[in-house]
N, C-alpha and C positions, 0 to 999 in steps of 0.2 A: 770799416765798411765791408759788408758781406758781398759775395759774388752775386747773390740774388738782387741786392739793392743796386749793384752796378749794372747788371743786365736789364733791370727794370728801367733804370734811367737812360740807358742806351737806346732802348726800343728798336733794336736792329732786327731785320728779317733774317731768319736762319736760311741758309742756302744749301740745298742738297743736290747731289748728283747720284745717279744710279751707278752701281758698280759695273754694269754692262755698257756704260757709255765709253766712248773712246777718249784717250788722253787729249786729243785735239779738241774734242767737244768740251772737256773740262777746262782747257786753256781758254777757249773762247768764252765760256761761262764766267770764269774768274775775271777775264778782261772786261767783259760787258758789265759785270756787277761791281767791278773794282774792289775785289776781295783777294786775300792771300791764301784762303783755304776753303774747301768744300767738305760738307759732312756726307757720310754714306750710311744709310739705314739698311737693316736686314728686312725680311718680309714681315716681321712683327713690329716694325717701326723702331726697333732699338738700334743704338749706335753700333755700327760694325767696323767703321773706319773713318779716317780723315785723309784727305788729299791736300797737301800743302805745296806751295811754290818750291820748297826744297825737295820734295818727292819728285816733282816734275823735272827740276834741274838735274838731279842725280840720274834720272832716266835718260834725259836728253844727252848727257855727257857720254853715254854708251850706245844709245839707240835712236838718234835723232830722226832717222828716216822712217821710223815705225810709229810715229805719233797718231796717224789716222787709222792704224790697225790694232794698236794695243789698247786693252780695256783698263778703265780706272781701277777695277778690282785687282788687276795684276800688279799695280804699283802703289796702291794706297797703303798708309800705315794702318795695320790691323790692330784692333783693340787699343785705341789710343788712351793715353792717360786722361782721366776726367777728374772733376772736382764736384763736391756737393754744393748746393746753393748756399749753405751756411758757412762755407769756407771763407776766411777773411781774404781781402785783397792782398795783404802782406804775405799770408801763407801761399797764395796762388803765385805771387811774384817770385817767392823763394823757390817754389817747386819748378816753375818754368825756367828760372835762371839756372838752377842746379842740373836740371835734366836737358837743358839746351833746346827748348822748343818755344814757339811764339804764339800758338793758338791752343786754347784750353776749353773743351766742351764742358758745359755745366749740366750734370745729369743727376736726377733724383728718381729712385725706384724705377730705373729703366727709361724714364721719360727725358728727352732732350729739352732742357729749358732755355738754353742759350749758349753763347760762346763769347769768351773774352780773348783779346789779344794782349800781348805785352804792352802795346801802345795804349790800350784802354786802361791798364793798370797804372802805367806811368802817368797818364793824364789825370787819373783820379788822385794819385799821390801828390802830384803838383798842386792840384786844387786844394787838398787838405793842408799842405804846407803853406800855401799862400794865405789861407784863412788864418792859420795859426800865427803867422808872422804879423798879420794885420792886428790881431787881438793883443799880441805881445807889444807891438808898437803903441797901441792905444793905452795899454796898461802902464807902460813906462812913462808916457807923456802925461798921464793923469795925475 
């Protein structure tokens, strides 16, 4: 399965935050939307960063009293790793596992098409394996 097929089936809204928003705003946004990351675009609409729960936790460990005064742009991951829409789910899972991150923006020619989490990829793989097991059982019992 390609990442394009996965994000099309997911039909999830992309959630953005401005780099000039505060970290506290980002935390509230992530909590309200029940997501683990937010995308940040530059003025041309291209991906300029990603803010993840891990970014916020690292910041809080050192500067917890500054949540309402620190800007998202100060702590976001700049130029995050992205994948093209035709990348396979297996390739994406390998990339995310090897590089140790959990959210992967899908970008084609500068346009942000979607985002997948490691959870999305695991769920997709489990579905594939379940179908494969069913067909193998049917084959054996026939």
